[in-house]
C-alpha positions in Angstrom: -16.8 -40.9 104.6 -14.6 -44.0 105.3 -16.5 -45.9 102.5 -15.7 -43.0 100.1 -12.1 -43.1 101.2 -11.8 -46.8 100.4 -13.5 -46.3 97.1 -11.0 -43.7 95.8 -7.9 -45.1 97.6 -6.3 -46.1 94.3 -6.4 -42.7 92.6 -3.4 -41.2 94.4 -0.8 -43.4 92.6 -0.6 -41.4 89.4 -1.1 -38.1 91.2 1.6 -38.5 93.8 4.6 -37.5 91.7 3.1 -34.3 90.3 2.0 -33.1 93.7 5.1 -33.9 95.7 7.6 -32.6 93.1 6.8 -29.6 91.0 8.9 -30.6 87.9 7.5 -33.3 85.6 7.1 -34.4 82.0 4.6 -31.5 81.4 7.4 -29.0 82.0 9.6 -30.7 79.4 6.8 -30.5 76.8 6.0 -26.9 77.7 9.6 -25.7 76.9 10.2 -28.1 74.0 7.3 -27.0 71.8 7.8 -23.7 70.0 5.8 -21.8 67.5 6.8 -19.5 64.6 6.3 -16.0 65.9 7.9 -13.9 63.2 7.4 -11.0 60.8 4.0 -10.5 59.2 5.4 -11.9 56.0 6.4 -15.2 57.6 3.3 -15.3 59.8 1.1 -14.9 56.7 2.8 -18.0 55.2 2.1 -20.0 58.4 5.8 -20.0 59.3 6.8 -21.8 56.1 10.0 -20.0 55.0 12.9 -22.5 55.3 14.0 -22.4 51.6 13.3 -18.7 51.0 15.0 -16.1 53.2 15.8 -12.4 53.2 13.6 -12.0 56.3 14.7 -11.6 59.9 12.4 -14.4 61.1 14.4 -17.1 59.3 16.9 -17.1 62.2 14.7 -19.6 64.0 13.7 -21.5 60.8 16.8 -21.7 58.7 19.6 -19.2 59.4 21.0 -19.8 55.9 18.0 -17.6 54.7 19.8 -14.6 56.1 22.4 -15.1 53.3 19.7 -13.9 50.9 20.1 -10.3 52.1 22.0 -8.1 49.7 21.4 -4.9 51.7 21.6 -4.2 55.4 18.2 -4.3 57.1 16.5 -3.3 60.3 12.9 -4.3 61.2 10.4 -4.8 64.0 7.1 -6.9 64.2 4.3 -6.2 66.6 1.7 -8.8 67.4 -1.8 -8.5 68.9 -2.9 -11.9 70.2 -6.6 -12.6 71.0 -7.3 -16.1 72.4 -10.7 -17.8 72.9 -10.7 -21.0 75.0 -13.6 -23.4 75.7 -13.4 -26.2 78.2 -15.7 -29.1 78.3 -15.9 -31.0 81.7 -18.3 -33.8 82.2 -20.8 -32.3 79.7 -20.5 -28.7 80.9 -18.8 -26.2 78.5 -17.6 -22.8 79.5 -15.4 -20.2 77.7 -13.0 -17.4 78.5 -11.0 -15.0 76.3 -8.1 -12.6 76.7 -6.0 -10.3 74.6 -2.4 -9.3 74.8 0.2 -7.3 72.8 3.8 -8.5 72.3 6.9 -7.9 70.2 7.3 -10.8 67.8 10.7 -10.0 66.6 13.2 -7.2 66.1 16.7 -6.9 64.9 19.3 -5.7 62.5 21.1 -7.4 59.6 24.5 -5.9 58.7 25.4 -6.9 55.1 28.8 -6.7 53.7 29.6 -6.9 49.9 32.6 -9.3 49.7 32.4 -10.0 45.9 35.5 -8.0 45.2 37.6 -10.8 46.8 36.8 -12.9 43.7 36.3 -16.1 45.7 32.7 -16.7 44.7 31.4 -15.3 47.9 29.0 -12.5 47.2 27.7 -11.2 50.5 28.1 -11.9 54.2 25.7 -10.9 56.9 26.0 -10.4 60.6 22.7 -10.4 62.4 21.6 -9.5 66.0 17.9 -10.2 66.6 15.2 -11.2 69.1 12.5 -13.8 68.1 9.6 -14.8 70.2 9.0 -18.6 70.4 6.1 -19.0 72.6 3.3 -17.0 74.2 2.0 -18.1 77.6 -0.5 -15.3 78.0 -3.9 -17.0 78.2 -6.7 -18.2 80.5 -8.6 -21.4 80.8 -11.6 -22.4 82.8 -13.8 -25.5 83.5 -16.7 -26.3 85.7 -19.1 -29.2 86.3 -20.1 -32.1 88.6 -17.7 -34.9 89.6 -17.6 -37.5 92.4 -13.8 -37.6 92.5 -12.3 -34.7 94.5 -8.9 -33.0 94.8 -9.5 -33.4 98.6 -9.4 -37.2 98.2 -6.0 -37.0 96.7 -4.7 -34.8 99.5 -6.0 -37.3 102.0 -4.3 -40.2 100.3 -0.9 -38.7 99.9 -0.8 -37.9 103.6 -1.3 -41.6 104.7 1.2 -42.7 107.3 2.2 -39.2 108.2 1.0 -38.0 111.6 -0.3 -34.4 112.0 2.9 -33.0 113.8 4.9 -33.9 110.7 2.4 -33.3 107.9 3.4 -29.6 107.6 6.9 -30.6 106.8 6.1 -33.6 104.6 3.1 -32.3 102.7 3.0 -28.6 103.3 1.3 -27.7 100.0 -1.4 -30.3 100.0 -2.5 -32.4 103.0 -1.1 -29.9 105.6 -3.3 -27.1 104.2 -6.4 -29.3 104.0 -5.9 -30.5 107.6 -5.3 -27.0 108.8 -8.7 -25.7 107.5 -10.5 -28.8 108.8 -11.4 -30.3 105.4 -9.5 -33.4 106.5 -9.6 -35.4 109.7 -6.9 -37.7 111.0 -7.7 -41.2 112.1 -5.0 -42.0 114.6 -5.9 -45.7 114.9 -4.9 -46.5 111.3 -2.8 -43.5 110.4 -5.0 -42.2 107.5 -6.7 -38.9 106.7 -10.3 -38.9 105.8 -12.1 -36.1 103.9 -15.2 -34.4 105.2 -16.9 -35.2 101.9 -20.1 -37.2 101.5 -20.9 -39.9 98.9 -22.5 -37.2 96.7 -21.0 -35.3 93.8 -19.2 -32.0 94.2 -19.4 -29.1 91.8 -15.9 -28.2 90.5 -14.7 -24.9 89.2 -11.1 -24.1 88.2 -9.7 -20.9 86.6 -6.2 -21.3 85.2 -4.2 -18.2 84.4 -0.9 -18.3 82.5 1.5 -15.4 81.7 4.9 -14.8 80.1 6.7 -16.1 77.1 9.8 -17.7 75.7 12.2 -16.2 73.1 15.7 -16.3 71.6 18.2 -13.5 71.5 20.4 -14.5 68.5 23.8 -13.7 67.1 24.0 -15.0 63.5 26.5 -15.1 60.6 25.7 -16.1 57.0 27.1 -15.9 53.5 26.0 -16.1 49.9 28.2 -18.1 47.5 27.6 -17.5 43.8 23.9 -16.7 44.3 23.5 -20.4 44.4 24.6 -21.7 47.8 23.7 -20.0 51.1 24.8 -21.1 54.5 24.5 -19.7 58.0 24.6 -20.3 61.7 23.1 -18.8 64.8 23.8 -18.9 68.6 20.6 -18.5 70.5 20.4 -17.2 74.1 17.0 -18.4 75.3 14.9 -16.6 77.9 12.1 -18.3 79.7 9.5 -16.4 81.8 6.5 -18.4 82.8 3.8 -17.8 85.5 0.8 -19.9 86.2 -1.8 -19.8 88.9 -5.0 -21.7 89.4 -8.0 -21.3 91.7 -9.8 -24.6 92.4 -13.2 -24.6 94.1 -15.4 -27.5 95.0 -18.9 -27.1 96.5 -20.6 -30.1 98.1 -24.0 -30.9 96.6 -24.8 -33.2 99.5 -24.0 -31.8 102.9 -25.9 -34.3 105.1 -23.8 -35.4 108.0 -20.8 -33.1 107.4 -19.8 -29.6 108.5 -18.0 -28.9 105.2 -19.8 -26.8 102.5 -17.0 -26.0 100.1 -13.2 -25.5 99.8 -10.9 -23.4 97.7 -7.4 -24.3 96.8 -5.0 -21.7 95.2 -1.6 -22.5 93.6 0.9 -20.2 92.1 4.2 -21.0 90.2 6.8 -18.8 88.6 9.6 -20.2 86.4 12.6 -18.1 85.3 15.4 -19.5 83.2 18.0 -19.1 80.5 19.4 -21.4 77.9 21.7 -21.8 74.9 21.3 -23.5 71.5 22.9 -23.6 68.1 21.2 -23.5 64.7 22.8 -24.3 61.4 21.4 -24.1 57.9 21.9 -24.5 54.1 20.0 -23.4 51.1 20.9 -24.6 47.6 19.5 -23.6 44.2 20.0 -26.4 41.7 18.1 -24.2 39.1 16.7 -20.7 39.3 13.1 -22.0 40.0 14.0 -24.5 42.7 15.4 -23.9 46.2 16.2 -26.6 48.7 16.8 -26.0 52.4 18.0 -28.0 55.3 18.5 -26.8 58.9 19.4 -28.2 62.3 18.5 -26.9 65.7 20.5 -28.3 68.6 19.0 -29.3 71.9 18.5 -26.2 74.1 20.3 -26.5 77.5 18.2 -24.7 80.0 18.9 -23.6 83.6 15.5 -23.1 85.3 14.3 -22.0 88.8 10.8 -22.6 90.1 9.2 -20.7 92.9 5.8 -21.8 94.1 3.2 -21.3 96.8 -0.2 -22.7 97.8 -3.0 -21.6 100.0 -6.4 -22.9 101.0 -9.7 -22.0 102.6 -12.7 -24.1 103.6 -16.3 -23.0 104.3 -18.0 -24.9 107.1 -21.5 -24.6 108.6 -19.9 -22.3 111.3 -17.8 -20.1 109.0 -14.7 -19.9 106.9 -11.4 -21.5 108.0 -8.2 -20.1 106.5 -4.4 -20.3 106.8 -2.6 -17.6 108.8 -0.4 -15.6 106.4 2.8 -16.6 108.3 2.0 -20.3 107.7 1.4 -20.1 104.0 4.1 -22.4 102.5 6.6 -21.4 99.8 8.9 -23.6 97.7 12.0 -23.1 95.6 13.9 -25.5 93.3 16.6 -25.1 90.6 17.1 -27.7 87.9 18.3 -28.1 84.3 16.5 -29.3 81.2 17.6 -30.4 77.7 15.0 -30.0 75.0 15.0 -32.3 71.9 16.8 -31.3 68.7 14.9 -30.4 65.6 15.6 -31.0 61.9 13.9 -29.1 59.1 13.8 -29.8 55.4 12.4 -27.3 52.9 11.4 -27.0 49.3 10.4 -23.9 47.4 9.4 -23.3 43.8 9.6 -19.8 42.3 6.7 -18.8 40.1 7.8 -16.6 37.1 10.0 -14.5 39.4 6.7 -13.1 40.9 5.9 -15.5 43.7 6.8 -18.7 45.5 5.4 -21.8 47.1 7.4 -23.2 50.1 7.0 -26.4 52.1 8.7 -27.0 55.4 8.8 -30.4 57.2 10.1 -30.4 60.7 11.0 -33.5 62.7 10.8 -33.0 66.5 11.7 -35.9 68.9 9.8 -34.8 72.0 10.5 -38.1 73.8 14.2 -37.1 74.0 13.7 -34.2 76.3 15.3 -34.6 79.7 15.1 -33.1 83.2 18.5 -32.9 85.0 19.7 -31.9 88.5 21.3 -28.6 89.0 24.9 -29.5 89.8 25.6 -26.0 91.2 23.4 -26.9 94.2 26.3 -29.0 95.5 23.9 -31.6 96.8 25.6 -34.9 97.8 22.7 -36.9 96.3 20.7 -34.7 94.0 17.3 -35.7 92.8 17.9 -37.5 89.4 14.4 -37.2 87.7 14.5 -40.9 86.7 10.7 -41.3 87.1 9.9 -38.0 85.2 12.3 -38.7 82.4 10.9 -42.2 82.0 7.5 -40.6 81.6 8.8 -38.2 79.0 10.0 -41.2 77.0 6.8 -43.2 77.6 4.3 -40.5 76.8 5.8 -38.4 74.0 6.7 -39.4 70.4 8.5 -38.1 67.3 6.2 -35.8 65.2 6.4 -34.4 61.7 5.2 -30.8 61.6 4.1 -29.6 58.2 3.9 -25.9 57.0 3.0 -24.7 53.6 3.3 -21.1 52.4 2.4 -19.1 49.3 3.4 -15.6 48.2 2.7 -13.8 44.9 3.2 -10.2 43.6 -0.1 -9.2 42.1 1.0 -5.6 41.4 4.3 -3.9 41.3 5.8 -4.2 44.9 2.5 -5.4 46.3 2.2 -9.0 47.6 -0.5 -11.3 48.8 0.3 -14.3 51.0 -1.4 -17.4 52.5 -0.4 -20.4 54.6 -1.4 -23.6 56.3 0.3 -25.6 59.0 -0.5 -29.0 60.7 1.1 -29.9 64.0 0.4 -33.4 65.2 -0.2 -34.1 68.9 3.0 -35.1 70.7 1.5 -38.0 72.7 2.0 -41.7 71.9 -1.2 -43.6 71.0 -1.0 -45.8 74.0 -1.2 -42.8 76.3 -4.8 -42.5 75.1 -4.5 -38.7 74.6 -4.4 -38.6 70.9 -6.7 -36.0 69.4 -6.7 -34.3 66.0 -3.6 -32.1 65.5 -3.3 -28.4 65.8 -4.0 -26.4 62.6 -3.0 -22.9 61.4 -4.6 -20.9 58.6 -3.1 -17.6 57.7 -3.0 -14.8 55.1 -1.6 -11.3 54.6 -0.5 -8.5 52.4 2.8 -6.6 52.0 4.3 -3.7 50.1 8.0 -2.8 49.6 10.2 -0.6 47.6 14.0 -0.1 47.4 14.3 1.2 50.9 11.1 0.5 52.9 8.7 -2.4 53.5 5.5 -2.9 55.5 3.5 -6.0 56.0 0.3 -7.1 57.7 -1.0 -10.6 58.5 -3.7 -12.6 60.2 -3.1 -16.0 61.6 -5.6 -18.3 63.2 -4.4 -21.4 65.1 -6.7 -24.0 66.7 -5.3 -26.0 69.6 -6.8 -29.1 71.0 -5.6 -30.6 74.3 -6.7 -32.5 77.4 -6.2 -31.3 81.0 -6.4 -33.3 84.2 -6.6 -31.4 87.5 -5.7 -34.7 89.2 -5.6 -38.5 88.5 -5.5 -39.0 84.7 -6.6 -42.6 85.1 -10.2 -41.3 85.6 -11.9 -40.0 82.5 -14.3 -38.0 84.7 -11.3 -35.8 85.7 -10.6 -34.8 82.1 -11.2 -31.4 80.7 -11.1 -31.1 76.9 -9.9 -27.7 75.9 -10.0 -26.0 72.5 -8.2 -22.7 72.1 -8.5 -20.5 69.0 -5.6 -18.0 68.7 -6.1 -14.9 66.5 -2.8 -13.2 65.7 -2.6 -9.8 63.9 0.9 -8.8 63.1 2.2 -5.6 61.7 5.9 -5.4 60.5 7.9 -2.5 59.2 11.5 -2.4 58.0 14.2 -0.2 56.4 16.7 -1.4 53.8 19.9 0.4 54.4 
C-alpha cells in the first residue's frame, strides 16, 4: 500500500483546490453559459430572433424586438424536457434518462399608441416577463475500472495533519475516510495511506442535478417611424442549483486488506440572485432587410453555497459509517460576475410571408470572476486569485451561431426551422476541445387577430468531459454526451 501511495503521490496537486474550496472555475462557467428557452416560435427557430421581434422571448435576445408589438400581448410557454445521457469511462458506456416539465417564459406586453404626438414615435411598450435561461434538471452516470482512486486523493490532501486535527482541517474528505477506516495514519512520517491494493477498483458514480436559472425582466421599448426600434431591459436573475453525487469503488483485488468497497456521498445547494442590463437596436434600411444589435451586461450575482458529505466503507467484518451528529456541513457566501455578451443579427424578409434570421453572439467566458462577499465583514476575505486565474487560463471567447427560418404556407399558418452551433468554451491548450454543441429544431404556428398558438421540437446535443478527480490523468476522464429533446407549447392573446 505504501508503494501505491508513492506511485500516485503527485495526483493531489490539481485536485487540492476543488476539494478544499467549493467554489472554482466550473461554477463560473455554469452560471455564465445560458440557453434560449423561449416561446415555441423562437425555439422552433433555434433561438435565432435578434432582428425580428414581436415575441416575448426577445427580451433575452434583443429587447428592441419588443418595439415590434403594435398591440398589447399576454403569453405563456410550457416546456417538456426529456434528456438522454451516455457516459463513457475507460471503455465502459452506460446511459440514464430523465424527464421534467418547466415554464419557459410568461409575461405581458402593454403597448401604447403614441403616434398622435407627431414626433415620429409610433408605439411604446412596457413589458414584465419571466424567461428561463438554463435547466439543471438531469442525471449522469459512469462506471468502469481504474487504478487511480478518490481514496488516494483523500490520503494525499491529509498529509501533515495529525488525526486529532483532521476533522477540522479536512472534514469533508480525509476526516471521513479516516473515520470509516478506509485510511490509516502513519505517525512516523505524518502521512495517510489507503487500504487499497495494487489492483484496479471498479468505479460507479451517479450525478444528479436539479434546479434552473432565469430572469425576471422589466423592459421598455419604442418604435420610431416603423424603421428604427430600440429597447432596454433590467433583469433580476434567480439561481437555484442542486447537485449530489454518489461515488462507489469496489476493490477487485482484496488480498492483504480488510477493505472491500467504499461509498462517498456529496450534496451541494446554491441559491442566489443577480442583476443585469440589456440594450438593443433594430434598424430597417429597406423593407426586406433588418439589422439588429444588442448588448448584455455582466450579471452581478450574490450566491450562497451549502454543502455536506458522508461516507461508508465495507470491510471484511462489516460496514463502517459516520454517526449522524458528526456528518460535516459547510456554508459559504460569495459574489460572481459573469462575462458580457454582444449579439449581431441579420434578417431577410421573404415576400412578406417569411423570414430568415442569423444571430451571432460573442461571449468572453474568460472574463468571468469570483469575488468575496463584502457583507461577511471578514478582515481578510478569500480573494479567489487562483480560481480566477484558472477561469482566464481555461476559457476562451466563442462565437455562437444561430440560424432560423419562418414561412407562412397558408393564411395565418406558419412552419419554422432552425440550427445553432455553440463552440466549446475551453482553450485548445487545456486539451478539452471537442466538437461544439448543436441544435436542430422545427415547429408550426397559427395566429389570427386576437389569438396565437405555437408548437416546437428542439433537439440539442451536448458533448463534455467530466473528471471526478485529477484531470491530469486521462484514465479519470468520463466523456459524456447528452441529447436534449424539448417540446414547447405556447399560447397568447393579443389585446
